[in-house]
ZAMARGU-4260 file (C-alpha; in steps of 0.2 Angstrom, whole numbers, plus 5000, padded with zeros to 4 digits):
<rodrens>
0) 4861/5003/4905 | 4880/5001/4904 | 4892/5015/4906 | 4909/5014/4897 | 4924/5022/4903
5) 4940/5024/4893 | 4956/5025/4903 | 4968/5039/4899 | 4983/5036/4889 | 5000/5043/4893
10) 5007/5054/4878 | 5024/5050/4871 | 5038/5062/4875 | 5043/5074/4863 | 5055/5067/4849
15) 5074/5070/4849 | 5076/5067/4831 | 5076/5085/4824 | 5088/5090/4838 | 5100/5076/4834
20) 5100/5079/4815 | 5101/5098/4818 | 5117/5095/4828 | 5125/5085/4814 | 5120/5098/4802
25) 5128/5112/4813 | 5144/5102/4814 | 5145/5100/4795 | 5142/5118/4793 | 5156/5123/4805
30) 5167/5111/4796 | 5164/5120/4780 | 5165/5137/4787 | 5180/5135/4798 | 5190/5123/4787
35) 5195/5111/4801 | 5190/5093/4799 | 5176/5090/4811 | 5170/5074/4803 | 5173/5063/4819
40) 5162/5076/4829 | 5147/5071/4819 | 5145/5056/4830 | 5138/5068/4843 | 5121/5068/4834
45) 5119/5049/4835 | 5125/5049/4853 | 5111/5061/4858 | 5099/5050/4848 | 5104/5034/4856
50) 5099/5041/4873 | 5081/5043/4870 | 5076/5037/4852 | 5072/5020/4845 | 5084/5009/4836
55) 5077/5014/4819 | 5077/5032/4823 | 5095/5031/4829 | 5100/5022/4813 | 5092/5036/4803
60) 5102/5049/4812 | 5118/5038/4809 | 5115/5038/4791 | 5112/5057/4791 | 5129/5059/4800
65) 5138/5048/4788 | 5131/5057/4773 | 5135/5074/4780 | 5153/5067/4783 | 5155/5061/4765
70) 5148/5078/4759 | 5160/5088/4769 | 5175/5077/4763 | 5169/5079/4745 | 5166/5098/4747
75) 5183/5101/4755 | 5193/5090/4743 | 5200/5079/4757 | 5190/5063/4755 | 5205/5054/4748
80) 5218/5060/4762 | 5223/5047/4776 | 5218/5059/4790 | 5200/5060/4783 | 5199/5041/4780
85) 5204/5039/4799 | 5191/5051/4805 | 5178/5043/4793 | 5182/5026/4800 | 5180/5033/4818
90) 5163/5040/4813 | 5157/5023/4806 | 5163/5015/4822 | 5154/5027/4833 | 5138/5026/4823
95) 5138/5007/4825 | 5141/5008/4843 | 5126/5021/4846 | 5115/5009/4836 | 5120/4995/4848
100) 5118/5006/4863 | 5100/5011/4857 | 5096/4992/4855 | 5102/4988/4872 | 5092/5002/4880
105) 5076/4998/4871 | 5077/4980/4876 | 5080/4984/4894 | 5065/4996/4895 | 5054/4983/4886
110) 5060/4970/4898 | 5056/4980/4913 | 5039/4984/4906 | 5035/4965/4904 | 5041/4962/4922
115) 5030/4975/4929 | 5015/4969/4919 | 5018/4951/4926 | 5018/4958/4943 | 5002/4968/4940
120) 4994/4952/4933 | 4999/4942/4948 | 4993/4955/4961 | 4976/4957/4952 | 4973/4938/4953
125) 4977/4938/4972 | 4966/4954/4974 | 4949/4947/4969 | 4940/4939/4983 | 4929/4924/4979
130) 4911/4925/4987 | 4905/4911/4998 | 4892/4899/4990 | 4881/4895/5006 | 4874/4909/5016
135) 4865/4908/5033 | 4849/4917/5035 | 4833/4920/5025 | 4841/4917/5008 | 4854/4906/5000
140) 4864/4913/4986 | 4873/4901/4974 | 4889/4910/4968 | 4900/4905/4954 | 4916/4915/4951
145) 4927/4909/4936 | 4944/4916/4932 | 4943/4912/4914 | 4954/4926/4908 | 4970/4925/4918
150) 4979/4937/4907 | 4965/4950/4905 | 4971/4968/4907 | 4954/4975/4912 | 4950/4978/4930
155) 4939/4962/4931 | 4923/4959/4940 | 4918/4964/4958 | 4907/4951/4967 | 4904/4951/4985
160) 4890/4947/4998 | 4887/4952/5016 | 4876/4947/5030 | 4869/4963/5038 | 4856/4967/5051
165) 4845/4973/5037 | 4846/4956/5027 | 4858/4948/5015 | 4866/4961/5003 | 4876/4958/4988
170) 4886/4968/4975 | 4890/4963/4957 | 4899/4975/4946 | 4914/4980/4935 | 4929/4992/4938
175) 4933/5000/4922 | 4952/5001/4918 | 4967/4990/4919 | 4983/4987/4928 | 4987/4990/4947
180) 4975/5005/4948 | 4960/4994/4943 | 4965/4980/4955 | 4967/4993/4969 | 4950/5000/4965
185) 4942/4982/4965 | 4949/4979/4982 | 4944/4996/4989 | 4926/4994/4982 | 4924/4976/4990
190) 4931/4982/5006 | 4920/4998/5006 | 4904/4987/5002 | 4908/4975/5016 | 4910/4989/5029
195) 4896/5001/5023 | 4883/4987/5020 | 4882/4983/5039 | 4879/5001/5044 | 4869/5009/5030
200) 4850/5007/5032 | 4845/5008/5014 | 4852/5003/4997 | 4852/5021/4990 | 4861/5027/5005
205) 4874/5013/5003 | 4876/5017/4984 | 4879/5036/4989 | 4891/5031/5002 | 4901/5020/4991
210) 4902/5034/4977 | 4908/5046/4990 | 4922/5034/4996 | 4927/5029/4978 | 4926/5045/4969
215) 4943/5052/4976 | 4952/5036/4970 | 4945/5037/4953 | 4953/5046/4939 | 4944/5058/4927
220) 4938/5044/4916 | 4937/5030/4929 | 4920/5023/4935 | 4912/5008/4943 | 4896/5000/4937
225) 4887/4990/4950 | 4871/4982/4955 | 4866/4982/4974 | 4853/4970/4980 | 4845/4967/4997
230) 4834/4951/5000 | 4818/4952/5011 | 4805/4939/5013 | 4796/4937/4996 | 4805/4952/4987
235) 4822/4959/4983 | 4827/4977/4983 | 4838/4983/4969 | 4849/4999/4965 | 4857/4998/4948
240) 4872/5011/4945 | 4875/5009/4926 | 4877/4990/4926 | 4868/4977/4915 | 4851/4972/4923
245) 4850/4956/4932 | 4839/4942/4925 | 4824/4934/4934 | 4820/4916/4929 | 4803/4908/4933
250) 4791/4906/4919 | 4804/4914/4907 | 4819/4925/4909 | 4817/4944/4909 | 4829/4958/4914
255) 4825/4968/4929 | 4828/4985/4922 | 4827/5000/4933 | 4813/5013/4931 | 4826/5027/4931
260) 4843/5025/4924 | 4857/5030/4936 | 4875/5034/4932 | 4890/5023/4937 | 4899/5026/4954
265) 4912/5039/4952 | 4900/5049/4940 | 4889/5057/4954 | 4875/5045/4953 | 4857/5048/4959
270) 4853/5031/4966 | 4835/5025/4965 | 4828/5009/4973 | 4816/4998/4964 | 4808/4981/4970
275) 4803/4964/4962 | 4794/4949/4970 | 4804/4933/4971 | 4793/4918/4973 | 4798/4900/4977
280) 4806/4893/4961 | 4812/4909/4954 | 4830/4914/4953 | 4840/4930/4950 | 4856/4930/4940
285) 4869/4943/4942 | 4883/4944/4930 | 4898/4955/4925 | 4904/4962/4908 | 4913/4945/4905
290) 4896/4938/4900 | 4888/4953/4891 | 4903/4958/4881 | 4909/4940/4876 | 4911/4938/4857
295) 4914/4923/4846 | 4929/4923/4833 | 4918/4932/4820 | 4913/4946/4833 | 4895/4941/4836
300) 4890/4944/4854 | 4884/4931/4866 | 4865/4929/4866 | 4863/4932/4885 | 4844/4930/4886
305) 4843/4915/4875 | 4857/4905/4883 | 4852/4910/4901 | 4834/4904/4898 | 4841/4887/4893
310) 4854/4886/4907 | 4843/4892/4921 | 4830/4878/4918 | 4842/4866/4926 | 4835/4862/4944
315) 4852/4863/4953 | 4859/4881/4955 | 4876/4874/4953 | 4872/4864/4937 | 4863/4879/4930
320) 4879/4890/4932 | 4890/4876/4925 | 4878/4875/4910 | 4879/4894/4907 | 4898/4894/4908
325) 4899/4879/4896 | 4888/4888/4884 | 4899/4903/4885 | 4915/4894/4881 | 4906/4885/4867
330) 4901/4902/4859 | 4918/4910/4861 | 4928/4895/4856 | 4942/4901/4869 | 4944/4909/4885
335) 4934/4925/4886 | 4944/4941/4885 | 4938/4948/4902 | 4935/4941/4919 | 4918/4933/4922
340) 4908/4933/4939 | 4891/4925/4940 | 4879/4925/4955 | 4863/4915/4956 | 4851/4919/4970
345) 4835/4909/4975 | 4824/4908/4990 | 4829/4896/5003 | 4815/4884/5000 | 4821/4880/4983
350) 4838/4877/4988 | 4834/4867/5003 | 4823/4856/4993 | 4836/4853/4980 | 4849/4849/4994
355) 4837/4837/5003 | 4833/4828/4988 | 4851/4826/4984 | 4855/4820/5001 | 4841/4807/5004
360) 4846/4789/5000 | 4835/4780/4988 | 4829/4762/4991 | 4836/4749/4981 | 4851/4758/4977
365) 4864/4747/4968 | 4882/4744/4974 | 4893/4760/4973 | 4878/4771/4976 | 4887/4779/4991
370) 4899/4787/4978 | 4884/4794/4968 | 4876/4800/4985 | 4892/4810/4988 | 4893/4816/4970
375) 4875/4822/4971 | 4877/4831/4988 | 4890/4843/4995 | 4904/4834/4986 | 4896/4840/4969
380) 4895/4858/4976 | 4913/4857/4981 | 4919/4851/4964 | 4908/4864/4954 | 4916/4878/4964
385) 4934/4873/4963 | 4944/4884/4952 | 4956/4870/4946 | 4952/4855/4936 | 4948/4841/4948
390) 4947/4822/4945 | 4940/4810/4958 | 4947/4792/4957 | 4945/4777/4968 | 4960/4766/4974
395) 4961/4757/4958 | 4964/4773/4948 | 4947/4773/4940 | 4939/4790/4937 | 4923/4792/4947
400) 4920/4811/4945 | 4926/4826/4935 | 4921/4844/4935 | 4919/4856/4921 | 4936/4863/4923
405) 4943/4846/4920 | 4933/4844/4904 | 4939/4861/4898 | 4957/4857/4902 | 4959/4840/4895
410) 4946/4842/4881 | 4935/4827/4885 | 4917/4826/4889 | 4912/4820/4906 | 4905/4804/4900
415) 4921/4800/4890 | 4931/4800/4906 | 4920/4792/4919 | 4925/4774/4922 | 4942/4776/4913
420) 4959/4774/4921 | 4967/4791/4927 | 4982/4786/4916 | 4972/4792/4901 | 4976/4810/4906
425) 4995/4806/4908 | 5008/4805/4893 | 5013/4788/4887 | 5031/4790/4893 | 5025/4793/4911
430) 5011/4780/4913 | 5021/4766/4920 | 5030/4777/4933 | 5013/4785/4937 | 5005/4768/4941
435) 5019/4765/4954 | 5017/4782/4962 | 4998/4779/4963 | 5000/4762/4972 | 5013/4770/4983
440) 5001/4784/4987 | 4986/4772/4992 | 4997/4765/5006 | 5004/4782/5011 | 4989/4793/5010
445) 4996/4810/5013 | 4992/4827/5005 | 5004/4832/4991 | 5005/4850/4987 | 5005/4858/4970
450) 5020/4851/4960 | 5029/4844/4975 | 5045/4849/4966 | 5042/4838/4950 | 5040/4843/4932
455) 5023/4835/4928 | 5014/4835/4911 | 4996/4831/4906 | 4989/4824/4890 | 4974/4832/4881
460) 4962/4823/4870 | 4970/4829/4854 | 4987/4822/4860 | 4996/4838/4865 | 5005/4838/4881
465) 5006/4853/4893 | 5015/4856/4910 | 5004/4854/4926 | 5005/4856/4944 | 4994/4844/4954
470) 4988/4842/4972 | 4983/4825/4978 | 4972/4822/4994 | 4962/4807/5001 | 4943/4809/5004
475) 4936/4797/5016 | 4918/4791/5012 | 4906/4778/5019 | 4910/4767/5005 | 4929/4769/5006
480) 4943/4780/5001 | 4943/4791/4986 | 4957/4802/4979 | 4955/4819/4973 | 4967/4825/4961
485) 4968/4844/4957 | 4977/4849/4941 | 4982/4866/4935 | 4989/4871/4918 | 5005/4881/4921
490) 5010/4883/4903 | 5008/4902/4905 | 5017/4902/4921 | 5032/4892/4915 | 5033/4903/4900
495) 5033/4918/4912 | 5046/4911/4923 | 5057/4908/4908 | 5054/4926/4902 | 5057/4932/4920
500) 5074/4923/4920 | 5078/4930/4903 | 5073/4948/4909 | 5084/4946/4925 | 5099/4941/4914
505) 5095/4956/4903 | 5094/4968/4917 | 5110/4961/4924 | 5118/4964/4907 | 5111/4981/4905
510) 5123/4995/4901 | 5113/5006/4913 | 5116/5005/4932 | 5100/4998/4939 | 5098/4997/4958
515) 5084/4994/4970 | 5082/5001/4988 | 5070/5002/5003 | 5061/5018/5007 | 5074/5022/5020
520) 5088/5021/5007 | 5095/5004/5010 | 5101/4996/4994 | 5094/4979/4990 | 5099/4976/4972
525) 5115/4981/4962 | 5118/4975/4944 | 5135/4974/4935 | 5133/4991/4926 | 5131/4999/4944
530) 5147/4991/4949 | 5156/4998/4933 | 5149/5015/4936 | 5151/5017/4954 | 5165/5005/4958
535) 5157/4996/4972 | 5154/4977/4971 | 5137/4970/4975 | 5143/4963/4992 | 5149/4981/4996
540) 5134/4990/4990 | 5119/4979/4996 | 5114/4984/5013 | 5123/5001/5012 | 5114/5017/5012
545) 5112/5026/4995 | 5119/5042/5002 | 5136/5035/5000 | 5134/5039/4981 | 5131/5057/4984
550) 5144/5071/4987 | 5144/5079/5004 | 5137/5095/4997 | 5122/5086/4990 | 5117/5075/5005
555) 5101/5084/5007 | 5096/5079/4989 | 5095/5060/4994 | 5082/5064/5008 | 5072/5075/4995
560) 5071/5061/4982 | 5066/5048/4995 | 5052/5059/5001 | 5046/5061/4984 | 5046/5042/4981
565) 5037/5039/4998 | 5023/5050/4991 | 5022/5039/4976 | 5030/5051/4964 | 5040/5046/4949
570) 5056/5056/4945 | 5062/5055/4927 | 5078/5061/4919 | 5085/5070/4935 | 5102/5076/4931
575) 5114/5077/4946 | 5131/5073/4953 | 5137/5057/4960 | 5153/5051/4968 | 5162/5034/4964
580) 5172/5023/4976 | 5188/5032/4970 | 5179/5049/4975 | 5178/5054/4957 | 5163/5065/4953
585) 5152/5060/4938 | 5137/5067/4930 | 5122/5055/4930 | 5104/5055/4923 | 5093/5047/4936
590) 5075/5039/4933 | 5067/5033/4950 | 5050/5026/4953 | 5042/5018/4968 | 5038/4999/4969
595) 5022/4993/4976 | 5016/4978/4985 | 5000/4968/4980 | 4989/4979/4990 | 4996/4995/4982
600) 5007/5000/4997 | 5024/5008/4992 | 5037/4996/4998 | 5053/5002/4990 | 5060/5011/4975
605) 5070/5007/4959 | 5083/5018/4950 | 5091/5018/4933 | 5107/5028/4932 | 5116/5033/4916
610) 5133/5041/4915 | 5131/5058/4905 | 5148/5065/4909 | 5154/5064/4891 | 5137/5070/4885
615) 5137/5085/4896 | 5154/5089/4890 | 5149/5087/4872 | 5134/5098/4875 | 5145/5112/4883
620) 5157/5111/4869 | 5142/5113/4857 | 5135/5128/4867 | 5152/5136/4866 | 5153/5134/4848
625) 5136/5141/4846 | 5140/5156/4857 | 5156/5159/4846 | 5146/5159/4830 | 5133/5170/4838
630) 5147/5182/4844 | 5154/5182/4826 | 5137/5186/4818 | 5134/5200/4831 | 5151/5208/4829
635) 5149/5207/4810 | 5131/5215/4811 | 5137/5229/4822 | 5152/5233/4811 | 5141/5233/4796
640) 5127/5244/4804 | 5139/5256/4812 | 5132/5271/4822 | 5120/5282/4813 | 5126/5300/4812
645) 5118/5316/4820 | 5107/5324/4807 | 5102/5342/4806 | 5084/5347/4808 | 5079/5331/4817
650) 5080/5325/4835 | 5082/5306/4835 | 5083/5292/4847 | 5086/5274/4842 | 5088/5257/4851
655) 5094/5240/4844 | 5093/5224/4854 | 5101/5208/4845 | 5092/5191/4848 | 5098/5181/4863
660) 5087/5166/4860 | 5084/5154/4845 | 5096/5153/4830 | 5106/5169/4833 | 5106/5187/4828
665) 5095/5192/4813 | 5096/5204/4799 | 5088/5220/4806 | 5096/5237/4801 | 5092/5256/4801
670) 5101/5271/4795 | 5100/5290/4795 | 5106/5298/4779 | 5109/5317/4778 | 5103/5323/4761
675) 5104/5339/4752 | 5095/5355/4756 | 5093/5350/4774 | 5083/5335/4770 | 5085/5318/4780
680) 5083/5300/4774 | 5077/5287/4786 | 5080/5269/4781 | 5074/5253/4791 | 5074/5235/4785
685) 5073/5217/4790 | 5082/5202/4781 | 5073/5185/4782 | 5084/5173/4792 | 5096/5172/4806
690) 5115/5171/4809 | 5130/5175/4798 | 5121/5174/4781 | 5107/5186/4787 | 5120/5198/4794
695) 5130/5198/4778 | 5115/5201/4767 | 5110/5215/4779 | 5127/5224/4776 | 5126/5223/4757
700) 5108/5230/4757 | 5112/5244/4770 | 5127/5250/4760 | 5118/5249/4744 | 5103/5259/4751
705) 5114/5272/4759 | 5123/5275/4743 | 5106/5276/4733 | 5099/5288/4746 | 5114/5299/4746
710) 5112/5301/4727 | 5095/5310/4730 | 5085/5296/4722 | 5067/5297/4726 | 5060/5283/4738
715) 5050/5274/4724 | 5066/5273/4713 | 5077/5268/4728 | 5065/5253/4731 | 5065/5248/4713
720) 5084/5248/4713 | 5085/5238/4729 | 5073/5225/4721 | 5086/5222/4708 | 5100/5220/4721
725) 5089/5207/4731 | 5085/5198/4715 | 5104/5193/4714 | 5104/5186/4731 | 5096/5168/4731
730) 5081/5164/4742 | 5081/5181/4751 | 5066/5191/4756 | 5068/5209/4764 | 5055/5221/4771
735) 5061/5239/4770 | 5054/5257/4772 | 5062/5273/4766 | 5057/5290/4772 | 5063/5306/4763
740) 5060/5320/4776 | 5061/5338/4773 | 5061/5346/4791 | 5060/5364/4784 | 5043/5361/4775
745) 5037/5347/4786 | 5034/5335/4772 | 5040/5317/4769 | 5040/5306/4754 | 5038/5288/4760
750) 5039/5271/4751 | 5036/5254/4760 | 5041/5237/4754 | 5031/5225/4765 | 5037/5233/4781
755) 5026/5237/4796 | 5016/5253/4797 | 5025/5269/4802 | 5017/5277/4817 | 5015/5296/4820
760) 5014/5303/4838 | 5008/5321/4839 | 5013/5333/4852 | 4997/5329/4861 | 5002/5311/4863
765) 4989/5305/4850 | 4996/5290/4840 | 4990/5285/4822 | 4997/5275/4808 | 5003/5285/4792
770) 4992/5281/4777 | 5007/5273/4767 | 5003/5260/4754 | 5012/5244/4758 | 5020/5236/4743
775) 5027/5218/4741 | 5043/5214/4750 | 5059/5215/4741 | 5064/5198/4733 | 5046/5193/4728
780) 5048/5200/4710 | 5049/5215/4699 | 5033/5224/4706 | 5028/5242/4706 | 5032/5252/4721
785) 5021/5267/4726 | 5026/5281/4736 | 5016/5295/4745 | 5020/5313/4751 | 5013/5317/4768
790) 5013/5333/4778 | 5019/5331/4796 | 5013/5342/4810 | 5027/5352/4819 | 5034/5344/4834
795) 5027/5327/4829 | 5037/5311/4831 | 5039/5297/4818 | 5041/5279/4825 | 5048/5266/4814
800) 5052/5248/4820 | 5055/5230/4815 | 5044/5215/4819 | 5055/5209/4834 | 5047/5223/4844
805) 5029/5218/4842 | 5028/5200/4836 | 5023/5187/4850 | 5019/5169/4847 | 5001/5166/4847
810) 4996/5184/4845 | 4989/5193/4830 | 5002/5206/4823 | 4988/5219/4822 | 4984/5217/4840
815) 5002/5219/4845 | 5003/5235/4834 | 4988/5242/4844 | 4997/5238/4860 | 5013/5247/4853
820) 5001/5262/4849 | 4994/5262/4867 | 5012/5261/4874 | 5018/5275/4864 | 5003/5286/4869
825) 5006/5283/4888 | 5025/5285/4886 | 5025/5301/4876 | 5013/5308/4889 | 5025/5307/4903
830) 5043/5306/4895 | 5053/5322/4895 | 5063/5317/4880 | 5065/5305/4866 | 5078/5294/4875
835) 5067/5292/4889 | 5052/5288/4878 | 5063/5275/4869 | 5067/5266/4885 | 5049/5267/4891
840) 5043/5259/4875 | 5055/5244/4876 | 5051/5242/4895 | 5032/5241/4891 | 5033/5229/4876
845) 5048/5218/4881 | 5047/5214/4900 | 5063/5203/4897 | 5074/5212/4885 | 5088/5198/4888
850) 5076/5185/4881 | 5072/5191/4864 | 5068/5178/4851 | 5072/5191/4837 | 5081/5207/4834
855) 5072/5222/4840 | 5075/5239/4831 | 5066/5255/4836 | 5069/5273/4829 | 5061/5289/4835
860) 5063/5305/4824 | 5055/5321/4830 | 5051/5335/4818 | 5055/5353/4823 | 5043/5361/4835
865) 5043/5378/4827 | 5040/5379/4808 | 5055/5388/4799 | 5052/5404/4789 | 5049/5400/4770
870) 5044/5410/4755 | 5042/5406/4737 | 5037/5413/4720 | 5032/5405/4703 | 5040/5414/4688
875) 5038/5412/4670 | 5053/5406/4660 | 5057/5423/4652 | 5072/5435/4654 | 5061/5446/4665
880) 5060/5433/4678 | 5078/5435/4683 | 5076/5453/4689 | 5059/5449/4697 | 5067/5435/4707
885) 5081/5445/4713 | 5069/5459/4719 | 5059/5446/4728 | 5075/5438/4736 | 5081/5456/4742
890) 5064/5460/4750 | 5062/5443/4758 | 5080/5444/4766 | 5077/5461/4772 | 5061/5456/4781
895) 5071/5441/4788 | 5085/5452/4794 | 5098/5443/4783 | 5104/5458/4774 | 5122/5452/4776
900) 5118/5438/4764 | 5109/5448/4751 | 5123/5452/4739 | 5129/5434/4738 | 5112/5427/4737
905) 5106/5439/4723 | 5121/5434/4713 | 5119/5415/4714 | 5100/5416/4712 | 5102/5426/4697
910) 5114/5413/4689 | 5102/5399/4693 | 5087/5408/4687 | 5096/5413/4671 | 5101/5394/4668
915) 5083/5389/4671 | 5076/5402/4659 | 5089/5398/4646 | 5090/5379/4646 | 5073/5373/4653
920) 5055/5376/4652 | 5043/5386/4663 | 5036/5389/4675 | 5051/5391/4686 | 5048/5390/4705
925) 5059/5400/4717 | 5059/5395/4736 | 5068/5403/4750 | 5070/5394/4767 | 5077/5402/4783
930) 5087/5389/4792 | 5095/5388/4809 | 5112/5392/4802 | 5107/5403/4787 | 5098/5403/4771
935) 5093/5389/4758 | 5088/5394/4740 | 5080/5382/4728 | 5076/5384/4710 | 5065/5371/4701
940) 5062/5370/4683 | 5054/5357/4671 | 5069/5350/4663 | 5075/5333/4669 | 5093/5336/4664
945) 5105/5339/4678 | 5117/5354/4676 | 5136/5349/4676 | 5149/5361/4681 | 5164/5364/4670
950) 5178/5375/4668 | 5174/5389/4655 | 5187/5395/4643 | 5192/5414/4642 | 5181/5417/4628
955) 5166/5407/4634 | 5150/5416/4639 | 5142/5401/4647 | 5148/5389/4661 | 5152/5402/4673
960) 5136/5402/4684 | 5139/5385/4692 | 5157/5390/4695 | 5151/5405/4705 | 5139/5394/4714
965) 5152/5382/4719 | 5164/5395/4724 | 5152/5406/4734 | 5139/5394/4742 | 5143/5384/4758
970) 5135/5369/4749 | 5125/5366/4734 | 5117/5352/4724 | 5104/5345/4713 | 5090/5333/4715
975) 5076/5326/4704 | 5059/5333/4707 | 5042/5326/4702 | 5040/5337/4686 | 5059/5341/4683
980) 5074/5345/4694 | 5079/5357/4708 | 5095/5366/4710 | 5099/5373/4727 | 5112/5381/4738
985) 5115/5386/4756 | 5123/5402/4763 | 5128/5402/4782 | 5124/5418/4791 | 5139/5428/4799
990) 5142/5425/4817 | 5138/5442/4821 | 5122/5441/4812 | 5117/5425/4820 | 5121/5432/4837
995) 5110/5448/4833 | 5096/5437/4827 | 5097/5427/4843 | 5094/5442/4853
</rodrens>
């Protein structure tokens, strides 16, 4: 079985596009509000975008800034003025510059990535270790390693062999992943196998030791699939850790599947050993994913069993592997997408027989048989295993032998090349010169290295030319001298070198300062942008210590950064201070990362520095503008809200905390409204939105609600009227709750428009939500608002609040209200007063009151602890009701020891009862209430018409009652009732009476 591991991918950083467009919008709004032309400042948004975003996104932000600039000019009527035109041109120039900067930045980053990939690829090819073909001991393994996918990004194949005291052991496998990590793991797995194979007695123990050694180096998704084999006389022992099963060829080809599947290395495998007999003439083929996962251009997989059956019938092990590779190339039509490693193992007897037969001279051999003897012997083996295209020619330039790589490289079949001049593989324009060089080499006979400083080209069968590097060396044989020519296609390398040169030019011309340094801080590279930023020339900077760029008060910062780089950490967007040659301090944004050698060791570091002085200055200015706007909004909100007055009959405590995070102050408000007859109105509301607009809307609604409450309007009608007010404000939604509380009777009329529930805390610190119907918020539409009348226990506390107190991201609002209820219960159980209780609630729900995301409003109102004295009587609407009411009043005041108020109270009560009997229907209710300051008398009838005082004439008999009430009562008024109206007046007790009563 084969395990597949998917390497993790790094997530992209969060986008800066909303921030850049929001900055442009904020500047445009400030331009419209302040009246000062800020069109040129709109370039701040594109400047922010070009530091992080792509060219396309930067261009979008530029278009947004230009459109906002045009809109502000048209809105302010200054679009045709010279000053606006000048600022407009500056905005266009700034936007064009930011797009250019974004292009240069993205090009530089792309170039660095390509350069790093080239280094990784080169390191990977040097990291894979070929396996020897000939082995001493009991068995001989013919190994074929083909690097057919030089640009593959996967980890590649793992293939190694070891001679141990326990026999010959091999490993064949695949390291999942790509890049330098996979190369490092391949190297580590091979080194670990070679070390452990000589000391571990059995294969399961070897697999477990390898897993323990590799697991710490593998990521959460990394793994290594592998087959371990150990050869003994007549048999082979195997452990398969998630790798394709090896193939055994004899009378056919069949896979050697394990009896129990085992997970790959790195996935906590449970290795199990199994055995198979390997007789003379049988072979074992081990292979990597480059064979099993190969696909043709249509996506069809390579038929491994069928093609291996045909290829392994070839007597020679080398020829068999060569045939299998050729079949693979014919199937794929191109180089495979992954590295390929093959290992063919067979008993010594078979291999030795083949070698003996190849080495024995045959009688009657024709002339030139010596060359064929060489080709059939060790010379053939050498050619087959060579990684480069190799052509063997004699001194006349005639091709005597070619290997499979030469066939692939030049596109010829072997039979087409044998016997032809070597100039067949040379372009026409170089052939005459090549003949002269060849004749000169026959007399010189020295080894020439690859390329030898010349630009050489080869010619394929289809007539295409390609750059090559060659190495030429003489081979002395019994029949004379042969010349071996090894050729390598360097098309990819030439292209890569050209790209590297271009990338180097791009890095040198980058607008960001780029420098390289050793791990002890010595500068080794310094580009032109670094010279412009810091003022040092490359001659002055290279070799100097990087600490010369840090101020004296930040000298320790350099050592900390170098320590992080030595530990392999990457440091991104580290903002700090640096100092130039002129001793000028600048703000820079640093990105640092360690550089590694081929074997993965950290050898140095690179750094990109960007001057962000102007950017930080612009950010500071924007922050100051934001704070200024927030201060204006907060000042406006506090001035509109004012300070709630002290109200008689209720003890209150309130807290208001403006938002300190996010978009600014919100639209929370509350109010305490003294009403007639000792009643108190409590208002609380929350306007959707933040900033100046929300504060202005809050002021309008608070003023309207206060005026409506003062008129004595019931809560239901007040909400209906506020709905009309909010409807005139576009796109506004408001939650509101109004409580009309009568402390004397302990009753409250409540109406809620989408607001949070009102909580009630009893004197025993039990908390419950009042059963108040929740209506739709104001601004949704003309909906019916319901109110409810509730009896409140003496000494109970009403708790009203806004959502800023309980809302928390990621938490359900109901759960947060339960938390508030528990906090209230605990606080009221210990707090000595309402002020302390309010502080305790805020401390329990807001651990950081200076970091509120929304306005927080809390109002506590406590009912009187001892119920007031009240008395009432219902009278019929007949003239006899007037004396009956006066008698009831006199008796009650005598019992309450308020005889000093009897005369005035009887006169005024008589006038009110007379008006009720004469002008309204019955029954008539008379209610008396003993207050802290005196007496309140209330007469309720069924007529909805309110009485209006007037000045009576000398002959008028009516109109004098309300004149007397207005003259004698300390206060009086009317208010609507559920079934009519109520007229009331109050009389204050004389000081001596109040003093006597107090005793």
